[in-house]
N, C-alpha and C positions, 0 to 999 in steps of 0.2 A: 239403227243398225242392229242386226241380229247378233246377240252375244255368242251364239254357237259358232257362227262362221268366223267371227273375230278370233276366237280361240283356235280354230282350225288353221287359220292363216298364221298365227303366232307359233303354234306347235310345228307347222310345216317349215317355217323359216328357221326355227330353232334346230330342227332335225337336219336341215341342210347345212347350217353353220357347224353343227357337230360333226357331220360327215366330212365337210371340207377341212375341219381341224384334224381329223384322223388322217386324211390324205396328206396334209402338210407335215404332220408329225411323222408318219411313215416314211415320207420322202426324205425328211431331214435325218431321221435315224439311219435310213438306207445310205444316204450320202456319207455320213460319218463312218458307217461300217465299210463302205466301198473304199474309202481312203485308208482305213485300217487294214483291210484285206490286201489292198494294192501294196502298201508299205511292207506288210508281213511277207507277202509272196516275193517281192523284189529282194528283201533282206535274206530270205531263205535261199533264193537263187544265188545271191552273192556269196553266201556262206558255202553253198554247194560248190560253186566255182572255186572258192578259196581252198577247199579240200581236194580239188582235183577233178571235179566233174566238168567235162568239156562242152556239153550241150551241143555236140555236133550231130546233126541229123543226116543220115546217108543220102537222102534225096538231094543231090546238088552239093553235098559236103559242106554246107554252110553251118555256122555256129549261131545259135540263138543268142542275141544280145540281151543284156539285162533290161534295156528299154522295151524289148519285145514282151517280156513278162509283165512289165508295168502296164503297157498299153492294153494287152489282151485281158489282163485281170480287171483293169478299170472298165473296159467295154462290157465284159460279161457280168460284172457286178451291177452295172446300170441295167442290163437286160434283166437281171434278177429283181431289181427294184421295180421295173415296169411290170413284170409278172406279178409281184406282190400287190402293186396298186390295182392291176386289173382284177385280181382275185378279191381284193377288198371291195371293189365296186360290184362285181358280178357273182360272187360265190356266197352261199349261205355258211360255208365252213372254210373261210380263206386260209387259216393257219394250217389246217390239215391238208388241204389241196396244195398249198405252197410247198410243204415239206415233201409230199409225194412227188410233185413235179420236179423240184430242184434236186432231190436225191437221185431221181431217174436220169435227169440231164447230166448230173455229175458223173454217174456211172457210165453213161454214153461217152462223155468227154474223155474217159480213160482209154477208150479203144484206140484212138490214133497213136498214143504214146506206146501202147503195146505192139502195134503193127509197124512202127516207124523203122525198125531195123537198127536202131541206135544201140550202142553198147549197154551193158547191164547197168552201169552207174548212171548213165544219162536217163535210161528208161525208168529206173527206180526214182531218180530225182524228179523227173517229169510227173510221174504218178503222185508223188508227195506234193509237188507244187500245184497239182489240181485240187488236192484235198485241203490245202491251207486256206485258200479263200472260201471254199465251201464251209469249212469249220467256223469261219467268222460270219459269213453272210447268212447262211441258212438259219442258225439258231437266233441270231439277232432279229432278222425280219419276221421269223415265225413268232417270236415273243411279242413283237410289235403288233402283229396281226391278231394276237390273242387279247391284247390290252383293250379294255372297253373304256373309252373316254367320253362317249356321248350319253 
């Protein structure tokens, strides 16, 4: 056997194992952050409702239920994790690209709340409730993307 090719095979396998470890670690950290973001957002929505925010959106006159905040926050937190994993795989600067992408998407997500026609209290609460999960997910995942474990 050629010692040089043996080393290449071992080094390649080690790099793949390290990369897989980073993926698992990022996914695990993301999942924990998603649970925290979902709980924080639902709690903030419940507190807003307790102080009188009705969360009534004029289109159809329906009130957003607390479970709606939970489901939407959980879904978009998972979308954020998928974006982070994709950038980890395909970007030379995943943390920087992740922050730019998610801050831009967060800014875009504020537009519907501003255009909803809801009363001022509901609009301000919805804007804040978009920022709560962003404040949890973005720094947590960006920090994980910067961590070198291989």
